[in-house]
C-alpha positions as CSV (number, residue, x, y, z in Angstrom):
1,X,19.7,2.8,-11.1
2,X,16.5,4.8,-10.5
3,X,17.1,8.2,-8.9
4,X,14.8,10.1,-6.5
5,X,13.6,12.4,-9.3
6,X,12.4,9.4,-11.3
7,X,10.7,7.9,-8.3
8,X,8.9,11.2,-7.7
9,X,7.8,11.3,-11.3
10,X,6.5,7.8,-11.2
11,X,4.5,8.6,-8.0
12,X,3.0,11.6,-9.7
13,X,2.1,9.6,-12.8
14,X,0.4,7.0,-10.5
15,X,-1.6,9.7,-8.9
16,X,-2.8,10.9,-12.3
17,X,-3.8,7.3,-13.2
18,X,-5.8,7.1,-10.0
19,X,-7.6,10.4,-10.8
20,X,-8.3,9.2,-14.3
21,X,-9.9,6.0,-13.1
22,X,-12.0,7.9,-10.6
23,X,-13.1,10.3,-13.3
24,X,-14.4,7.4,-15.4
25,X,-16.6,6.0,-12.7
26,X,-19.7,7.4,-11.1
27,X,-19.1,9.7,-8.1
28,X,-20.5,7.3,-5.5
29,X,-17.9,4.7,-6.3
30,X,-15.0,6.7,-4.8
31,X,-15.6,5.2,-1.3
32,X,-15.7,1.7,-2.8
33,X,-12.3,2.4,-4.5
34,X,-10.9,3.6,-1.1
35,X,-11.9,0.3,0.5
36,X,-10.5,-1.8,-2.4
37,X,-7.2,0.2,-2.3
38,X,-6.9,-0.4,1.4
39,X,-7.5,-4.1,1.0
40,X,-5.0,-4.4,-1.8
41,X,-2.4,-2.6,0.4
42,X,-3.0,-5.1,3.2
43,X,-2.7,-8.0,0.8
44,X,0.6,-6.7,-0.5
45,X,1.9,-6.2,3.1
46,X,0.8,-9.7,4.0
47,X,2.6,-11.2,1.0
48,X,5.8,-9.3,1.8
49,X,5.6,-10.4,5.4
50,X,5.1,-14.0,4.4
51,X,8.1,-14.0,2.1
52,X,10.4,-12.0,4.4
53,X,10.3,-13.9,7.7
54,X,13.5,-12.2,8.9
55,X,11.5,-9.0,9.4
56,X,9.1,-10.4,11.9
57,X,9.2,-12.6,15.1
58,X,6.6,-14.9,16.6
59,X,5.5,-12.5,19.3
60,X,4.2,-9.9,16.8
61,X,7.2,-7.7,17.2
62,X,9.5,-6.8,14.3
63,X,13.3,-7.4,14.6
64,X,13.6,-3.7,15.5
65,X,11.5,-4.3,18.6
66,X,8.4,-2.4,17.4
67,X,5.1,-4.1,18.0
68,X,2.7,-4.1,15.0
69,X,-0.8,-2.9,15.8
70,X,-3.7,-3.4,13.4
71,X,-6.2,-0.5,13.2
72,X,-9.5,-1.5,11.6
């Protein structure tokens, strides 16, 4: 089983990977990467939502009664 220390180390390594990719690209591309990252996160959230129907209801509220609000 993975412990919290390992999870923190993996997150730190992922941050270094992100910095390395940005260092290889021209400076002006950082904002493009931010947009792409946001889109990928939304895609993953939609995939999870589509495959975990017990976490959502038809009226846009989660099973905990919290309404999802999209901010664009």
